N, C-alpha and C positions, 0 to 999 in steps of 0.2 A: 569513316566510323571506327573506333580503338575499342570499343567494350560494350559487349549486351549481355546483361547478366541478370536472373531474378532477384527482387529487392523484397526483403522482409522487415516489416517496420513494426516493433512492439511499444510497449507502455511500460517501461520499468522493469520488463522480465528478458530483454535480450540475453543477458549475462547467464541467466538460468536456463534458457532455451539452448544456447550455445553449450554448455556443461551438458544438458540432458541429450541433445543430437549427437554429442563426441561420444556418449555412453551407448546409444543406440545402434550407429552405423559403425560396422567394424573398420572401414576404411577412411571414416571421417577425419578431416585435417583441418586445424585451424591455421589459416594462413597468415593473418595478420589482425590485430583488435587493437582499437585505440578508447580510451574512457574518458569521459567528463570530467573536470576538476571536482574534488570532495566537496561535496555540499550541494553540489547542483540539483535541484528539484525539478520536478515537472509541474508546469502550470496549468490549473484547471480554470478555464475562463467562466464557467458557469459556477454561480454561488450555491454553495452548501445551503441544505434545508434550514440547518442551525444558524447560518449566517441570515437567510431569508426572515427567519422568526425573530432574529435580534432588530432586524430593519425595521418589522412592522411593530415590533414592541417599541422602538424609538418613537417611532412615527407617531403611535398611538399617546405616549408621553406627551410629544410635544404639542399634539392635540389638546390634551388636558390640561397642560399649562396655559395655554392660550385662552382656554374656556375660562379659568379661575381668573386671567388678568380681565376677562371681559365681565365677569362678574362683580370684580371689585370696581371697575369703571361705572358700573349702573348703579351701585349701591351709594356713590356718592360720599359725602363728607358724614362723620359721624355725628350723632344726636349729643345734646348736653348730658343726656343721662348716662351716655358711655363715656364721656369725659369725667363725670363726677365718681363712675367706679373705677376709673384708671387712676384717680387722685387718692382714691381709698386703698386701694391695693398698693401703692407706692407707700403711704402711710406705714401699713403694716409691714412691708418689707423692712423699712428704717427701723422698726421698734424691734424685729427678731436680729437685726444686725447688731444693735446695742447689746441684746442679751448675749449673744454669741462672744461679744468682747469680754463682758463681764464674768463669764465661765470661763474664758483663756486665763483670765489673770488669776482666778483661784488655783492653789497647788492642789493636785490630783495625786491619787497613790501610783507609786511608780511599781511596775511589775518586772521581772526580770525577761529579757527576750532570748529563747534560745535560737542561735543562727542555723538557718536549715542549710542543706548540704545544697550548693548549686545545682541546678537542672540541666541536664547534658541534652541537647538537642543531636538528633541523628538525622543525616538525609537518607532517602531510599534506597541510594547506591551503596551507603556506609553500612545499612541494615542488611542488604543484600549480601555484601562482602563478609560480614561478620556471620551469618547464617551459613553461607556456602562460599569460603574464598576461592575454591576451584570450579565455581559454577561459570560457564561461558556465556557472554553476553551476544546475543545476535546481532550483526552488523549488516546491514543492507547492503545488497550487492551494488557496486558502481554502475552508473549509467553507461550504456555503450555509445560511444560517437559514432565509431565505423567499424564493422569486422567483416572479413572474408572466410567462409566457412565452405571448404570443399568436399562434396560427398559424391562417390561414384564418378568423378569425373567432372562434375558440376559444380561451378562456385556459386555459391549465394552471398549477396551483400546484405548484412544484418545491421540494425540500428534501432537505439531508440529515440522514440519522438519526444521533443520536449515540453510539447503542448499536448493535454489530454483532449482526445477525439471521441466521438459518438461512434465510430464504427471499427471494425476489426476485419481479419482474414475472412474470407468468402471461399466457399467450395468451387465457386466456378473457375476458379484459379488454383491449380494444386501443384506439386512438385510428384512427378513420376519417377518411382524407384525400380530399375529392373533387376533382380536376383537370378542366381542361375542355380540354386539348390532350395529343396524344401527346408532345411534346416536353417538355412539363412532367412528364408522367408519367415518362418517361425519366430526366430530370435528377434528381427526386427518389429513384427507385430505385436508379439507379448510384450516388448519394451516400450512400445510406441503409443499402445492403446491405453494403459490406464491413465485414469482422469480426464480421456476424452470421450468420443463416441465413434459407432462404426456407421458410416455413409453408406457402405456395402460390408456385409459380413464375410469374414475369410471364408474362402471354399474355392473348390474348381469349377470354371465357368467355361462356356461355349469358347470364349476368345483366350483363356489362360489356363494354366495347370492350377497356378494358385493365384488368387487375387483378392485384396483388401483394400477399401477406400475408408480411410482414418482421419478424423477431425482430433487432433490431439489436444492436449490441456491447454495448449495456447491459442487454439483455435485455428491452427495451421493446419491445412488438409494436404496428405500424402495419399498416392496411389501405389501400393506395393504389388508388383507384377512378377509371376515366374512364368515366363511365355510357354505356350505349347511345344511339343515335339523337342522337349529340353531333356534328353537323358539324365537320369540320376548318377554321379559318380559310382563306378563300382570297381570293386578290386579284380584285377586280371589273373585268372588261374593260369598255371604253367605245369606242363607236365613234368612229373619228377624225374631227374636224372639217375640213371641206372648206370651202374659200374660194369 
């Protein structure tokens, strides 16, 4: 065995998570990262509700067309009265066509035509640039093919899944982070918790001076622990030197 490290799989948020953890943990270090080619998308194998509705509508439309064909087959040939009605309609159409030809041959009064200015069409992007040329367009973060993030001496492998799945991180497996001061404990907890939830509230427990179990905004679980009997760093007093 050459390597055994925790593996964190995200669904399009790996880059965001890496950037967040680099800001959370003071000693975090990005060892390596590789991205998928630009334009790579995550495949969702389950059809969306809109796609399912469109499929149902298409199926209903096909059923309606088949019903119409069956009705026409059941009606059979048209009656003699229907043929007579069709002939009468054809004669009316022919007479109207002759009248239209006569009207076209007679000269009509000519009115001057004012040329209208050509209508200009703008795309949404052009309109946005005209309204605010300095506006920054949000570009989605690239998908991470593989990355290694080192936190407190522990290397984490991080990746974006290219297939959408129905599961996420679970608190049954979490990353334990041991700190050596209350200041560091508070900094990590206060930065990691927003957008997530506490599975165990921060506080002093029988097994720790300070402890918090956090499920962050990516659903990743962290156990932040300041062990017992960990003295706080204090300044050392020195006796004054008398001359």
